[in-house]
C-alpha positions in Angstrom: 8.2 -4.8 -24.8 9.1 -1.5 -23.1 12.5 0.2 -23.4 13.6 3.6 -22.2 15.6 6.1 -24.2 17.4 8.9 -22.5 18.0 12.1 -24.5 20.0 15.1 -23.4 18.3 18.6 -23.5 20.3 21.6 -24.6 18.3 24.5 -23.0 19.4 28.1 -23.0 20.2 29.7 -19.6 16.7 31.2 -19.5 15.1 27.9 -20.4 17.2 26.0 -17.9 16.1 28.4 -15.1 12.5 27.8 -16.0 13.0 24.0 -16.0 14.8 24.2 -12.6 12.0 26.3 -11.1 9.4 23.9 -12.4 11.2 20.8 -11.0 11.6 22.4 -7.6 7.9 23.5 -7.5 6.7 20.0 -8.5 8.9 18.3 -5.9 7.9 20.7 -3.1 4.3 20.1 -3.9 4.9 16.3 -3.9 6.7 16.5 -0.6 3.8 18.5 1.0 1.3 16.0 -0.5 3.3 13.1 1.0 3.0 14.7 4.4 -0.7 15.0 4.0 -0.9 11.4 2.8 1.0 10.3 5.9 -1.2 12.2 8.3 -4.5 11.4 6.7 -3.5 7.8 5.7 -4.6 8.6 2.2 -2.2 6.6 0.0 -4.4 6.2 -3.1 -4.6 8.9 -5.9 -8.3 9.5 -5.6 -8.2 9.8 -1.8 -5.2 12.0 -1.8 -6.5 14.2 -4.6 -9.4 15.3 -2.4 -7.1 16.6 0.2 -4.4 18.2 -1.9 -5.4 19.0 -5.5 -6.7 22.5 -5.0 -3.9 23.5 -2.7 -1.2 22.3 -5.1 -2.8 24.1 -8.0 -2.9 27.5 -6.3 0.0 27.4 -3.8 2.7 26.2 -6.3 1.1 27.4 -9.5 1.0 23.9 -11.1 -1.2 23.2 -14.0 -3.9 20.5 -13.8 -1.8 17.7 -15.4 1.3 18.6 -13.3 -0.7 18.6 -10.1 -2.2 15.2 -11.0 1.3 13.8 -11.7 2.7 15.2 -8.4 -0.1 13.4 -6.5 0.4 10.1 -8.4 4.1 10.3 -7.9 3.5 10.6 -4.1 1.2 7.6 -4.1 3.7 5.6 -6.2 6.4 6.4 -3.7 4.4 5.1 -0.8 3.5 1.9 -2.8 7.2 1.3 -3.4 8.0 2.0 0.2 5.4 -0.5 1.3 6.8 -3.2 -1.0 10.3 -2.6 0.2 9.2 -2.9 3.8 7.4 -6.1 3.1 10.4 -7.5 1.3 12.7 -6.8 4.2 14.9 -4.3 2.5 14.7 -2.0 5.5 15.3 -4.8 8.0 12.9 -6.5 10.3 9.9 -4.7 11.9 11.0 -3.1 15.1 14.6 -2.4 14.0 15.8 1.2 13.9 16.1 1.3 10.1 12.6 -0.1 9.6 11.1 2.3 12.1 12.9 5.3 10.6 11.6 4.4 7.1 8.0 3.7 8.1 7.6 6.3 10.8 7.9 9.5 8.7 6.5 11.0 5.5 8.3 10.5 2.2 10.5 13.4 1.1 11.4 14.2 -2.5 14.7 15.8 -3.5 14.4 19.2 -5.2 15.8 17.8 -8.4 13.8 14.5 -8.4 12.4 13.3 -11.7 9.0 14.7 -12.7 6.7 12.8 -15.2 5.3 14.5 -18.3 2.5 13.2 -20.5 1.7 14.3 -24.1 -0.4 17.2 -22.9 2.6 18.7 -21.2 5.3 17.7 -23.7 5.4 17.5 -27.5 8.3 16.3 -29.7 9.5 17.7 -33.0 11.8 14.9 -34.2 12.8 16.5 -37.5 14.0 19.7 -35.8 15.2 17.8 -32.7 13.3 20.2 -30.4 10.6 19.8 -27.8 7.8 22.0 -26.4 7.4 21.6 -22.7 5.2 23.0 -19.9 6.8 24.9 -17.1 5.6 27.1 -14.3 6.8 30.1 -16.4 4.7 29.1 -19.3 5.2 26.9 -22.3 8.8 26.6 -23.5 9.2 26.0 -27.2 12.2 25.1 -29.3 14.2 23.4 -26.5 16.9 21.5 -28.4 17.7 17.9 -27.6 20.4 15.4 -28.8 21.3 11.8 -28.4 22.8 8.8 -30.3 21.4 8.4 -33.8 20.1 4.8 -33.2 18.4 5.8 -29.9 16.7 8.8 -31.6 15.4 6.5 -34.3 13.9 4.3 -31.7 12.4 7.3 -30.0 10.8 8.7 -33.1 9.3 5.4 -34.2 8.2 3.8 -30.9 7.8 6.5 -28.2 4.6 5.9 -26.2 3.5 7.0 -22.8 5.1 9.4 -20.2 8.6 10.9 -20.2 10.5 11.9 -17.1 12.3 15.2 -16.8 15.6 14.8 -14.8 18.4 17.0 -13.8 21.8 15.3 -13.1 24.9 17.2 -12.4 23.5 20.4 -13.8 22.6 18.6 -17.1 19.0 18.1 -18.3 17.6 14.8 -19.6 14.3 13.4 -20.7 13.8 9.7 -20.1 11.1 8.5 -22.6 9.3 5.2 -22.7 9.2 3.3 -26.0 7.0 0.4 -26.9 8.7 -1.9 -29.4 7.6 -5.2 -31.0 9.2 -8.3 -29.6 11.2 -10.6 -31.8 9.7 -14.0 -32.5 10.7 -16.2 -29.6 12.8 -19.3 -30.2 10.6 -22.0 -28.9 13.0 -24.9 -29.8 16.4 -23.9 -28.6 19.3 -26.1 -29.5 20.5 -26.2 -25.9 21.4 -23.5 -23.4 24.4 -21.2 -22.8 25.2 -21.4 -19.1 26.4 -18.2 -17.5 28.2 -18.3 -14.1 28.5 -14.9 -12.3 31.4 -14.2 -10.0 33.9 -11.7 -8.7 37.3 -12.9 -10.0 35.6 -13.6 -13.4 32.4 -11.4 -13.8 31.0 -14.0 -16.1 32.1 -17.4 -17.4 30.1 -19.1 -20.1 29.8 -22.8 -20.9 31.6 -22.0 -24.2 34.7 -21.3 -22.2 34.6 -17.5 -22.6 35.4 -15.6 -19.4 35.2 -11.9 -18.7 37.9 -11.3 -16.2 37.2 -8.8 -13.4 40.8 -8.4 -12.1 41.4 -5.0 -13.8 37.9 -3.8 -12.9 38.2 -4.9 -9.3 41.5 -3.0 -9.1 39.8 0.2 -10.3 36.9 -0.3 -7.9 39.3 -0.7 -5.0 41.1 2.5 -6.0 37.7 4.3 -6.2 36.8 3.1 -2.7 40.1 4.2 -1.2 39.8 7.6 -2.8 36.2 8.0 -1.6 37.2 6.9 2.0 40.2 9.3 1.9 38.0 12.3 0.8 35.3 11.5 3.4 37.9 11.5 6.2 39.4 14.7 5.0 36.0 16.4 4.8 37.3 19.8 3.6 35.6 22.0 1.0 37.9 20.9 -1.8 37.6 17.3 -0.8 33.8 17.5 -0.9 34.0 19.2 -4.3 36.3 16.5 -5.6 34.1 13.7 -4.1 31.1 15.2 -5.9 33.0 15.3 -9.2 33.8 11.5 -8.9 30.3 10.6 -7.6 28.8 7.8 -9.6 32.0 7.1 -11.5 32.1 3.5 -10.3 28.4 3.0 -11.1 28.8 4.4 -14.6 31.8 2.1 -15.3 29.9 -0.9 -14.0 26.9 -0.1 -16.1 29.1 0.2 -19.2 30.8 -3.1 -18.5 27.5 -4.9 -17.9 26.1 -3.6 -21.2 29.1 -4.9 -23.1 29.1 -8.3 -21.5 25.4 -8.8 -21.8 25.5 -7.8 -25.5 28.2 -10.4 -26.3 26.4 -13.2 -24.4 23.1 -12.6 -26.1 24.7 -12.3 -29.5 26.4 -15.6 -29.1 23.2 -17.3 -27.9 21.3 -15.8 -30.8 23.9 -16.9 -33.4 24.0 -20.5 -32.2 20.2 -20.8 -31.7 20.5 -21.5 -28.0 18.8 -20.1 -24.9 20.5 -18.6 -21.9 20.6 -20.1 -18.4 21.2 -17.7 -15.5 21.6 -18.3 -11.8 18.7 -17.1 -9.6 20.6 -14.8 -7.3 17.7 -13.3 -5.3 18.7 -13.0 -1.7 22.4 -13.7 -2.4 23.4 -11.1 0.2 21.5 -12.9 2.9 22.7 -16.4 1.9 26.4 -15.6 1.2 28.7 -16.0 4.2 31.9 -14.2 3.5 34.6 -12.3 5.3 34.2 -8.6 5.6 36.6 -7.6 2.8 34.9 -10.1 0.5 31.4 -8.8 1.3 32.4 -5.3 0.1 33.6 -6.7 -3.2 30.6 -9.0 -3.7 27.9 -6.5 -2.7 29.3 -3.6 -4.7 29.1 -5.2 -8.1 25.5 -4.9 -9.7 24.9 -8.6 -10.6 21.2 -8.0 -10.7 21.7 -5.2 -13.2 23.8 -7.5 -15.4 21.1 -10.2 -15.2 18.4 -7.7 -16.2 20.5 -6.5 -19.1 21.0 -10.0 -20.4 17.2 -10.7 -19.9 15.9 -7.7 -21.8 18.4 -7.9 -24.6 17.5 -11.6 -24.9 13.8 -10.8 -25.0 14.5 -8.3 -27.7 16.4 -10.8 -29.8 13.9 -13.7 -29.2 16.4 -15.7 -27.1 14.7 -17.7 -24.3 16.0 -17.1 -20.7 15.6 -19.4 -17.8 16.7 -19.1 -14.2 18.1 -22.1 -12.2 18.9 -22.8 -8.6 22.6 -21.8 -8.0 23.1 -24.2 -5.1 26.3 -26.3 -5.3 26.9 -25.4 -9.0 30.6 -24.7 -8.1 30.9 -28.0 -6.2 29.1 -30.3 -8.6 31.1 -32.2 -11.3 29.7 -31.5 -14.7 30.7 -35.0 -15.9 29.6 -37.4 -13.2 27.5 -34.9 -11.1 29.3 -35.9 -7.9 28.9 -33.0 -5.4 31.5 -32.4 -2.7 33.2 -29.4 -1.2 36.6 -31.1 -1.7 36.1 -30.9 -5.4 37.3 -27.2 -5.2 40.9 -27.4 -4.0 41.3 -23.7 -4.7 39.3 -20.8 -6.2 40.2 -21.4 -9.9 40.5 -25.2 -10.0 37.8 -27.9 -10.0 39.0 -31.5 -9.5 36.4 -34.2 -9.1 37.4 -36.7 -6.4 35.3 -39.5 -7.9 35.9 -39.4 -11.7 39.1 -37.3 -11.7 37.7 -34.6 -14.1 39.7 -31.4 -13.9 38.6 -28.0 -15.3 38.5 -24.3 -14.5 36.0 -24.0 -11.6 33.9 -21.2 -13.3 33.8 -23.1 -16.6 32.6 -26.3 -14.7 29.9 -24.3 -12.9 28.7 -22.7 -16.1 28.2 -26.3 -17.6 26.1 -27.2 -14.5 24.0 -24.1 -15.0 23.5 -25.0 -18.7 22.4 -28.5 -17.8 20.0 -27.2 -15.2 18.7 -24.7 -17.6 17.8 -27.4 -20.1 16.0 -29.4 -17.4 14.0 -26.3 -16.4 13.1 -25.6 -20.0 11.9 -29.2 -20.5 9.8 -28.9 -17.4 8.0 -26.0 -19.1 9.5 -22.9 -17.5 8.8 -19.6 -19.3 11.4 -17.0 -20.2 11.2 -13.9 -17.9 12.6 -10.4 -18.6 12.1 -7.0 -17.0 9.6 -4.7 -18.7 11.7 -1.5 -18.4 15.4 -0.9 -19.0 17.6 1.9 -20.1 19.2 1.6 -23.5 20.7 5.0 -23.5 
């Protein structure tokens, strides 16, 4: 399976200037190539290469491999845009957002990621340095650092391209690693149901809940601060907003990693699989009041699900996805389904058999039951191929 390791570069000021110039040149070339692709309707690498390769080489001074990657990056961006338009992520055809997205060429940020292959980048793991191509020539002895366990994975399993990224003035390399999968558990002793929510981020069928009250309070404070700074719109306010940019996303990512690690460890220890809700399209299905929409849509449930999936795949734990419809209204004992079974948010009380339980705990049992039925019917475990572990 594929994982991604992010290492931090420690360039000198001269090396950082060369990396910055290289990144800007590559993205300017890719933006120009995107304009040509839009005008000529050449969205495939071979077609676009005929129109742009020579110009990119001599106009921006890119090497042969860098020019090839800039062209491929442009084509990949149009492929992604086409998929997003088809999936409806920019609204329906004819809407303003859809027209704005499809009616102009793709533009790359000056500091957008640039891919590097083994011809442009070499690693010296013992010395913890790299040799990397730039428009100013080959830079050698550029130091890098990272967590010890991540560097071990990098040294043993790195394979394929690495992306050069600049974030907040700091330089990173995101490297792809190919590691062997654990032997899958083909005979699980049941399934651990996981119910996702807002009040409780997760609730498992073992009765373990990861409360979201404190996290939601911090998220609300972040939103208020962001709104206050946007309204003020002074130089100092913009500077402060930039400082706090991404803080909520980083916190959510950290929480999702911790929760997913605990869930997978418990399933692996008990020899069970994991049953998750299939939440694709939840934003379109969920009918909530405006304040509730903000809370629901801002937490990255898809990220949490992908973290659980890839960690489970790494550990050999099977993962199945079930239909989430009415899991919160169905009794896990007699399976009677009724809206009145939920007298309040936290309580489930069946009107037929009288069973009473915490609502999220009851829903997680229903998810676990459905997960077993899905497994018996022959469903396969699914997990994303690429996720950050650093």
